[in-house]
mmCIF file as gemmi writes it, N, C-alpha and C atoms, coordinates in Angstrom:
data_model
loop_
_atom_site.group_PDB
_atom_site.id
_atom_site.type_symbol
_atom_site.label_atom_id
_atom_site.label_alt_id
_atom_site.label_comp_id
_atom_site.label_asym_id
_atom_site.label_entity_id
_atom_site.label_seq_id
_atom_site.pdbx_PDB_ins_code
_atom_site.Cartn_x
_atom_site.Cartn_y
_atom_site.Cartn_z
_atom_site.occupancy
_atom_site.B_iso_or_equiv
_atom_site.pdbx_formal_charge
_atom_site.auth_seq_id
_atom_site.auth_asym_id
_atom_site.pdbx_PDB_model_num
ATOM 1 N N . MET Axp A 1 ? 53.137 -12.855 -35.332 1 0 ? 1 A 1
ATOM 2 C CA . MET Axp A 1 ? 52.418 -12.876 -33.64 1 0 ? 1 A 1
ATOM 3 C C . MET Axp A 1 ? 51.877 -14.567 -33.7 1 0 ? 1 A 1
ATOM 4 N N . ALA Axp A 2 ? 52.259 -15.213 -32.528 1 0 ? 2 A 1
ATOM 5 C CA . ALA Axp A 2 ? 51.532 -16.695 -32.182 1 0 ? 2 A 1
ATOM 6 C C . ALA Axp A 2 ? 50.229 -16.837 -32.423 1 0 ? 2 A 1
ATOM 7 N N . ALA Axp A 3 ? 49.807 -17.724 -33.346 1 0 ? 3 A 1
ATOM 8 C CA . ALA Axp A 3 ? 48.194 -17.977 -33.31 1 0 ? 3 A 1
ATOM 9 C C . ALA Axp A 3 ? 47.729 -18.398 -31.575 1 0 ? 3 A 1
ATOM 10 N N . ARG Axp A 4 ? 46.462 -17.837 -31.459 1 0 ? 4 A 1
ATOM 11 C CA . ARG Axp A 4 ? 45.743 -18.266 -29.865 1 0 ? 4 A 1
ATOM 12 C C . ARG Axp A 4 ? 45.911 -19.978 -29.725 1 0 ? 4 A 1
ATOM 13 N N . GLY Axp A 5 ? 46.532 -19.917 -28.573 1 0 ? 5 A 1
ATOM 14 C CA . GLY Axp A 5 ? 46.809 -21.623 -27.932 1 0 ? 5 A 1
ATOM 15 C C . GLY Axp A 5 ? 48.358 -21.62 -28.355 1 0 ? 5 A 1
ATOM 16 N N . ASP Axp A 6 ? 48.826 -20.386 -28.561 1 0 ? 6 A 1
ATOM 17 C CA . ASP Axp A 6 ? 50.226 -21.085 -29.344 1 0 ? 6 A 1
ATOM 18 C C . ASP Axp A 6 ? 51.157 -20.352 -28.144 1 0 ? 6 A 1
ATOM 19 N N . VAL Axp A 7 ? 52.234 -20.083 -27.782 1 0 ? 7 A 1
ATOM 20 C CA . VAL Axp A 7 ? 53.668 -19.823 -27.433 1 0 ? 7 A 1
ATOM 21 C C . VAL Axp A 7 ? 55 -18.895 -28.148 1 0 ? 7 A 1
ATOM 22 N N . ALA Axp A 8 ? 55.413 -17.676 -27.848 1 0 ? 8 A 1
ATOM 23 C CA . ALA Axp A 8 ? 56.13 -17.616 -28.62 1 0 ? 8 A 1
ATOM 24 C C . ALA Axp A 8 ? 57.386 -17.183 -27.834 1 0 ? 8 A 1
ATOM 25 N N . SER Axp A 9 ? 58.376 -17.473 -28.299 1 0 ? 9 A 1
ATOM 26 C CA . SER Axp A 9 ? 59.918 -17.963 -27.393 1 0 ? 9 A 1
ATOM 27 C C . SER Axp A 9 ? 60.906 -16.978 -28.014 1 0 ? 9 A 1
ATOM 28 N N . SER Axp A 10 ? 61.398 -16.252 -27.276 1 0 ? 10 A 1
ATOM 29 C CA . SER Axp A 10 ? 62.608 -15.865 -28.517 1 0 ? 10 A 1
ATOM 30 C C . SER Axp A 10 ? 64.003 -16.981 -27.912 1 0 ? 10 A 1
ATOM 31 N N . ALA Axp A 11 ? 64.537 -17.565 -28.898 1 0 ? 11 A 1
ATOM 32 C CA . ALA Axp A 11 ? 65.546 -18.819 -28.33 1 0 ? 11 A 1
ATOM 33 C C . ALA Axp A 11 ? 66.741 -18.439 -29.746 1 0 ? 11 A 1
ATOM 34 N N . GLY Axp A 12 ? 67.517 -18.166 -29.206 1 0 ? 12 A 1
ATOM 35 C CA . GLY Axp A 12 ? 68.471 -18.203 -30.425 1 0 ? 12 A 1
ATOM 36 C C . GLY Axp A 12 ? 68.14 -17.062 -31.373 1 0 ? 12 A 1
ATOM 37 N N . ARG Axp A 13 ? 68.154 -17.199 -32.84 1 0 ? 13 A 1
ATOM 38 C CA . ARG Axp A 13 ? 68.05 -15.98 -33.687 1 0 ? 13 A 1
ATOM 39 C C . ARG Axp A 13 ? 66.25 -15.803 -34.075 1 0 ? 13 A 1
ATOM 40 N N . GLY Axp A 14 ? 65.853 -16.563 -33.797 1 0 ? 14 A 1
ATOM 41 C CA . GLY Axp A 14 ? 63.951 -15.598 -34.019 1 0 ? 14 A 1
ATOM 42 C C . GLY Axp A 14 ? 63.383 -16.104 -33.255 1 0 ? 14 A 1
ATOM 43 N N . TRP Axp A 15 ? 62.256 -15.985 -33.142 1 0 ? 15 A 1
ATOM 44 C CA . TRP Axp A 15 ? 60.685 -16.82 -32.75 1 0 ? 15 A 1
ATOM 45 C C . TRP Axp A 15 ? 60.96 -18.011 -32.662 1 0 ? 15 A 1
ATOM 46 N N . VAL Axp A 16 ? 60.36 -18.631 -32.103 1 0 ? 16 A 1
ATOM 47 C CA . VAL Axp A 16 ? 60.139 -20.054 -32.104 1 0 ? 16 A 1
ATOM 48 C C . VAL Axp A 16 ? 58.424 -20.377 -31.281 1 0 ? 16 A 1
ATOM 49 N N . THR Axp A 17 ? 57.551 -20.852 -32.297 1 0 ? 17 A 1
ATOM 50 C CA . THR Axp A 17 ? 56.348 -21.537 -31.831 1 0 ? 17 A 1
ATOM 51 C C . THR Axp A 17 ? 56.075 -22.417 -31.235 1 0 ? 17 A 1
ATOM 52 N N . LEU Axp A 18 ? 55.644 -22.493 -29.691 1 0 ? 18 A 1
ATOM 53 C CA . LEU Axp A 18 ? 55.328 -24.102 -29.575 1 0 ? 18 A 1
ATOM 54 C C . LEU Axp A 18 ? 53.718 -23.838 -29.444 1 0 ? 18 A 1
ATOM 55 N N . LYS Axp A 19 ? 53.098 -25.208 -29.791 1 0 ? 19 A 1
ATOM 56 C CA . LYS Axp A 19 ? 52.224 -25.071 -29.192 1 0 ? 19 A 1
ATOM 57 C C . LYS Axp A 19 ? 52.154 -25.655 -27.321 1 0 ? 19 A 1
ATOM 58 N N . LYS Axp A 20 ? 50.34 -25.483 -26.665 1 0 ? 20 A 1
ATOM 59 C CA . LYS Axp A 20 ? 50.544 -25.671 -25.608 1 0 ? 20 A 1
ATOM 60 C C . LYS Axp A 20 ? 50.883 -27.095 -25.325 1 0 ? 20 A 1
ATOM 61 N N . GLY Axp A 21 ? 50.203 -28.156 -26.162 1 0 ? 21 A 1
ATOM 62 C CA . GLY Axp A 21 ? 50.418 -29.418 -25.848 1 0 ? 21 A 1
ATOM 63 C C . GLY Axp A 21 ? 51.727 -30.187 -25.804 1 0 ? 21 A 1
ATOM 64 N N . ASN Axp A 22 ? 52.928 -29.13 -26.176 1 0 ? 22 A 1
ATOM 65 C CA . ASN Axp A 22 ? 54.234 -29.452 -26.966 1 0 ? 22 A 1
ATOM 66 C C . ASN Axp A 22 ? 55.336 -28.406 -25.304 1 0 ? 22 A 1
ATOM 67 N N . LEU Axp A 23 ? 54.514 -28.176 -25.047 1 0 ? 23 A 1
ATOM 68 C CA . LEU Axp A 23 ? 55.733 -27.22 -23.662 1 0 ? 23 A 1
ATOM 69 C C . LEU Axp A 23 ? 56.518 -28.125 -23.336 1 0 ? 23 A 1
ATOM 70 N N . PRO Axp A 24 ? 57.71 -27.442 -22.807 1 0 ? 24 A 1
ATOM 71 C CA . PRO Axp A 24 ? 59.199 -28.68 -21.971 1 0 ? 24 A 1
ATOM 72 C C . PRO Axp A 24 ? 58.435 -28.653 -21.07 1 0 ? 24 A 1
ATOM 73 N N . VAL Axp A 25 ? 58.872 -30.025 -20.541 1 0 ? 25 A 1
ATOM 74 C CA . VAL Axp A 25 ? 58.296 -30.126 -19.048 1 0 ? 25 A 1
ATOM 75 C C . VAL Axp A 25 ? 58.912 -30.24 -17.747 1 0 ? 25 A 1
ATOM 76 N N . LYS Axp A 26 ? 59.177 -29.986 -16.979 1 0 ? 26 A 1
ATOM 77 C CA . LYS Axp A 26 ? 60.673 -30.303 -15.7 1 0 ? 26 A 1
ATOM 78 C C . LYS Axp A 26 ? 59.592 -30.69 -14.449 1 0 ? 26 A 1
ATOM 79 N N . THR Axp A 27 ? 60.397 -31.291 -13.723 1 0 ? 27 A 1
ATOM 80 C CA . THR Axp A 27 ? 60.105 -32.217 -12.574 1 0 ? 27 A 1
ATOM 81 C C . THR Axp A 27 ? 60.757 -31.073 -11.436 1 0 ? 27 A 1
ATOM 82 N N . CYS Axp A 28 ? 59.875 -30.491 -10.493 1 0 ? 28 A 1
ATOM 83 C CA . CYS Axp A 28 ? 60.215 -29.741 -9.53 1 0 ? 28 A 1
ATOM 84 C C . CYS Axp A 28 ? 60.902 -30.542 -8.115 1 0 ? 28 A 1
ATOM 85 N N . VAL Axp A 29 ? 62.318 -30.028 -7.611 1 0 ? 29 A 1
ATOM 86 C CA . VAL Axp A 29 ? 63.404 -30.513 -7.141 1 0 ? 29 A 1
ATOM 87 C C . VAL Axp A 29 ? 62.174 -30.664 -5.867 1 0 ? 29 A 1
ATOM 88 N N . THR Axp A 30 ? 61.579 -29.943 -5.128 1 0 ? 30 A 1
ATOM 89 C CA . THR Axp A 30 ? 60.799 -30.252 -4.008 1 0 ? 30 A 1
ATOM 90 C C . THR Axp A 30 ? 59.51 -31.233 -4.076 1 0 ? 30 A 1
ATOM 91 N N . CYS Axp A 31 ? 58.718 -30.625 -4.693 1 0 ? 31 A 1
ATOM 92 C CA . CYS Axp A 31 ? 57.666 -31.854 -4.744 1 0 ? 31 A 1
ATOM 93 C C . CYS Axp A 31 ? 57.678 -32.585 -5.584 1 0 ? 31 A 1
ATOM 94 N N . GLU Axp A 32 ? 58.718 -32.858 -6.924 1 0 ? 32 A 1
ATOM 95 C CA . GLU Axp A 32 ? 58.482 -33.867 -6.976 1 0 ? 32 A 1
ATOM 96 C C . GLU Axp A 32 ? 57.551 -34.089 -7.866 1 0 ? 32 A 1
ATOM 97 N N . ARG Axp A 33 ? 56.643 -32.974 -8.42 1 0 ? 33 A 1
ATOM 98 C CA . ARG Axp A 33 ? 55.823 -33.079 -9.913 1 0 ? 33 A 1
ATOM 99 C C . ARG Axp A 33 ? 56.189 -32.138 -10.883 1 0 ? 33 A 1
ATOM 100 N N . PRO Axp A 34 ? 55.284 -32.469 -12.204 1 0 ? 34 A 1
ATOM 101 C CA . PRO Axp A 34 ? 55.586 -32.223 -13.385 1 0 ? 34 A 1
ATOM 102 C C . PRO Axp A 34 ? 55.184 -30.594 -13.412 1 0 ? 34 A 1
ATOM 103 N N . PHE Axp A 35 ? 55.997 -30.023 -13.918 1 0 ? 35 A 1
ATOM 104 C CA . PHE Axp A 35 ? 55.652 -28.557 -14.238 1 0 ? 35 A 1
ATOM 105 C C . PHE Axp A 35 ? 56.039 -28.157 -16.078 1 0 ? 35 A 1
ATOM 106 N N . THR Axp A 36 ? 54.677 -27.519 -16.654 1 0 ? 36 A 1
ATOM 107 C CA . THR Axp A 36 ? 55.593 -26.996 -18.176 1 0 ? 36 A 1
ATOM 108 C C . THR Axp A 36 ? 56.257 -25.847 -17.964 1 0 ? 36 A 1
ATOM 109 N N . TRP Axp A 37 ? 56.709 -25.048 -19.108 1 0 ? 37 A 1
ATOM 110 C CA . TRP Axp A 37 ? 56.819 -23.786 -19.393 1 0 ? 37 A 1
ATOM 111 C C . TRP Axp A 37 ? 56.026 -23.043 -19.038 1 0 ? 37 A 1
ATOM 112 N N . ARG Axp A 38 ? 56.415 -21.774 -18.934 1 0 ? 38 A 1
ATOM 113 C CA . ARG Axp A 38 ? 56.096 -20.464 -19.087 1 0 ? 38 A 1
ATOM 114 C C . ARG Axp A 38 ? 56.479 -19.33 -19.507 1 0 ? 38 A 1
ATOM 115 N N . LYS Axp A 39 ? 55.326 -18.53 -20.352 1 0 ? 39 A 1
ATOM 116 C CA . LYS Axp A 39 ? 56.17 -17.382 -20.585 1 0 ? 39 A 1
ATOM 117 C C . LYS Axp A 39 ? 57.314 -17.017 -19.971 1 0 ? 39 A 1
ATOM 118 N N . LYS Axp A 40 ? 57.132 -16.39 -18.523 1 0 ? 40 A 1
ATOM 119 C CA . LYS Axp A 40 ? 58.169 -15.583 -17.427 1 0 ? 40 A 1
ATOM 120 C C . LYS Axp A 40 ? 59.094 -16.426 -17.584 1 0 ? 40 A 1
ATOM 121 N N . TRP Axp A 41 ? 59.346 -17.363 -17.922 1 0 ? 41 A 1
ATOM 122 C CA . TRP Axp A 41 ? 60.546 -18.266 -18.027 1 0 ? 41 A 1
ATOM 123 C C . TRP Axp A 41 ? 61.475 -18.15 -18.992 1 0 ? 41 A 1
ATOM 124 N N . ALA Axp A 42 ? 61.321 -17.837 -19.869 1 0 ? 42 A 1
ATOM 125 C CA . ALA Axp A 42 ? 61.792 -17.948 -21.502 1 0 ? 42 A 1
ATOM 126 C C . ALA Axp A 42 ? 62.89 -17.628 -21.336 1 0 ? 42 A 1
ATOM 127 N N . ARG Axp A 43 ? 63.494 -16.735 -20.758 1 0 ? 43 A 1
ATOM 128 C CA . ARG Axp A 43 ? 64.885 -16.519 -20.886 1 0 ? 43 A 1
ATOM 129 C C . ARG Axp A 43 ? 66.012 -17.027 -19.606 1 0 ? 43 A 1
ATOM 130 N N . CYS Axp A 44 ? 65.316 -17.879 -18.951 1 0 ? 44 A 1
ATOM 131 C CA . CYS Axp A 44 ? 65.703 -18.343 -17.673 1 0 ? 44 A 1
ATOM 132 C C . CYS Axp A 44 ? 65.344 -19.859 -17.387 1 0 ? 44 A 1
ATOM 133 N N . TRP Axp A 45 ? 64.497 -20.413 -18.398 1 0 ? 45 A 1
ATOM 134 C CA . TRP Axp A 45 ? 64.196 -22.169 -18.648 1 0 ? 45 A 1
ATOM 135 C C . TRP Axp A 45 ? 65.117 -22.664 -17.969 1 0 ? 45 A 1
ATOM 136 N N . ASN Axp A 46 ? 66.496 -22.235 -17.91 1 0 ? 46 A 1
ATOM 137 C CA . ASN Axp A 46 ? 67.789 -23.783 -17.904 1 0 ? 46 A 1
ATOM 138 C C . ASN Axp A 46 ? 67.846 -23.905 -16.761 1 0 ? 46 A 1
ATOM 139 N N . ASP Axp A 47 ? 67.8 -22.397 -15.931 1 0 ? 47 A 1
ATOM 140 C CA . ASP Axp A 47 ? 67.757 -22.062 -14.51 1 0 ? 47 A 1
ATOM 141 C C . ASP Axp A 47 ? 66.654 -22.594 -13.768 1 0 ? 47 A 1
ATOM 142 N N . VAL Axp A 48 ? 65.834 -22.5 -13.895 1 0 ? 48 A 1
ATOM 143 C CA . VAL Axp A 48 ? 64.145 -22.949 -13.12 1 0 ? 48 A 1
ATOM 144 C C . VAL Axp A 48 ? 64.454 -24.517 -12.785 1 0 ? 48 A 1
ATOM 145 N N . ARG Axp A 49 ? 64.343 -24.548 -11.484 1 0 ? 49 A 1
ATOM 146 C CA . ARG Axp A 49 ? 64.446 -25.851 -10.447 1 0 ? 49 A 1
ATOM 147 C C . ARG Axp A 49 ? 62.857 -26.226 -10.141 1 0 ? 49 A 1
ATOM 148 N N . TYR Axp A 50 ? 62.24 -24.889 -9.479 1 0 ? 50 A 1
ATOM 149 C CA . TYR Axp A 50 ? 60.551 -25.434 -8.869 1 0 ? 50 A 1
ATOM 150 C C . TYR Axp A 50 ? 59.77 -24.862 -9.632 1 0 ? 50 A 1
ATOM 151 N N . CYS Axp A 51 ? 58.633 -25.082 -9.204 1 0 ? 51 A 1
ATOM 152 C CA . CYS Axp A 51 ? 56.902 -25.071 -10.254 1 0 ? 51 A 1
ATOM 153 C C . CYS Axp A 51 ? 56.409 -23.885 -9.172 1 0 ? 51 A 1
ATOM 154 N N . SER Axp A 52 ? 56.955 -24.053 -7.881 1 0 ? 52 A 1
ATOM 155 C CA . SER Axp A 52 ? 56.004 -22.143 -7.575 1 0 ? 52 A 1
ATOM 156 C C . SER Axp A 52 ? 56.988 -21.8 -6.605 1 0 ? 52 A 1
ATOM 157 N N . GLU Axp A 53 ? 57.074 -20.556 -6.351 1 0 ? 53 A 1
ATOM 158 C CA . GLU Axp A 53 ? 57.876 -19.936 -4.959 1 0 ? 53 A 1
ATOM 159 C C . GLU Axp A 53 ? 57.609 -20.555 -3.697 1 0 ? 53 A 1
ATOM 160 N N . ARG Axp A 54 ? 56.272 -21.343 -3.658 1 0 ? 54 A 1
ATOM 161 C CA . ARG Axp A 54 ? 56.051 -21.746 -2.509 1 0 ? 54 A 1
ATOM 162 C C . ARG Axp A 54 ? 57.123 -23.252 -2.192 1 0 ? 54 A 1
ATOM 163 N N . CYS Axp A 55 ? 57.22 -23.603 -3.511 1 0 ? 55 A 1
ATOM 164 C CA . CYS Axp A 55 ? 58.369 -24.868 -3.307 1 0 ? 55 A 1
ATOM 165 C C . CYS Axp A 55 ? 59.841 -24.085 -3.188 1 0 ? 55 A 1
ATOM 166 N N . ARG Axp A 56 ? 60.394 -23.076 -4.146 1 0 ? 56 A 1
ATOM 167 C CA . ARG Axp A 56 ? 61.44 -22.256 -3.687 1 0 ? 56 A 1
ATOM 168 C C . ARG Axp A 56 ? 61.735 -22.295 -2.273 1 0 ? 56 A 1
ATOM 169 N N . ARG Axp A 57 ? 60.558 -22.029 -1.584 1 0 ? 57 A 1
ATOM 170 C CA . ARG Axp A 57 ? 60.927 -21.419 -0.087 1 0 ? 57 A 1
ATOM 171 C C . ARG Axp A 57 ? 61.36 -22.253 1.029 1 0 ? 57 A 1
ATOM 172 N N . ASN Axp A 58 ? 60.717 -23.288 0.393 1 0 ? 58 A 1
ATOM 173 C CA . ASN Axp A 58 ? 60.654 -24.873 1.121 1 0 ? 58 A 1
ATOM 174 C C . ASN Axp A 58 ? 61.638 -25.9 0.291 1 0 ? 58 A 1
ATOM 175 N N . LYS Axp A 59 ? 62.422 -25.348 -0.184 1 0 ? 59 A 1
ATOM 176 C CA . LYS Axp A 59 ? 63.585 -26.188 -0.335 1 0 ? 59 A 1
ATOM 177 C C . LYS Axp A 59 ? 64.268 -26.783 0.125 1 0 ? 59 A 1
ATOM 178 N N . PRO Axp A 60 ? 64.847 -28.28 -0.268 1 0 ? 60 A 1
ATOM 179 C CA . PRO Axp A 60 ? 65.28 -29.316 0.855 1 0 ? 60 A 1
ATOM 180 C C . PRO Axp A 60 ? 66.711 -28.465 0.885 1 0 ? 60 A 1
ATOM 181 N N . ILE Axp A 61 ? 67.166 -28.923 2.826 1 0 ? 61 A 1
ATOM 182 C CA . ILE Axp A 61 ? 68.167 -28.27 2.947 1 0 ? 61 A 1
ATOM 183 C C . ILE Axp A 61 ? 69.865 -28.252 2.32 1 0 ? 61 A 1
ATOM 184 N N . ASN Axp A 62 ? 69.816 -30.268 2.334 1 0 ? 62 A 1
ATOM 185 C CA . ASN Axp A 62 ? 71.124 -30.474 1.319 1 0 ? 62 A 1
ATOM 186 C C . ASN Axp A 62 ? 70.823 -29.757 -0.033 1 0 ? 62 A 1
ATOM 187 N N . GLN Axp A 63 ? 70.116 -29.037 -0.751 1 0 ? 63 A 1
ATOM 188 C CA . GLN Axp A 63 ? 70.763 -28.161 -1.783 1 0 ? 63 A 1
ATOM 189 C C . GLN Axp A 63 ? 70.978 -27.057 -1.341 1 0 ? 63 A 1
């Protein structure tokens, strides 16, 4: 079990523990602000493009 302040994700074979300061960061396609990994995105992090539902709804027309 992950220690408090850590995040556990199942990537590949086993569990990988990430400290909050070492979480992956992406830039939102809509608002161009950085956002960090969330546990609910553990299985689909490679597909995440927007920081929020609001940005997803207001995505650029050309994409």
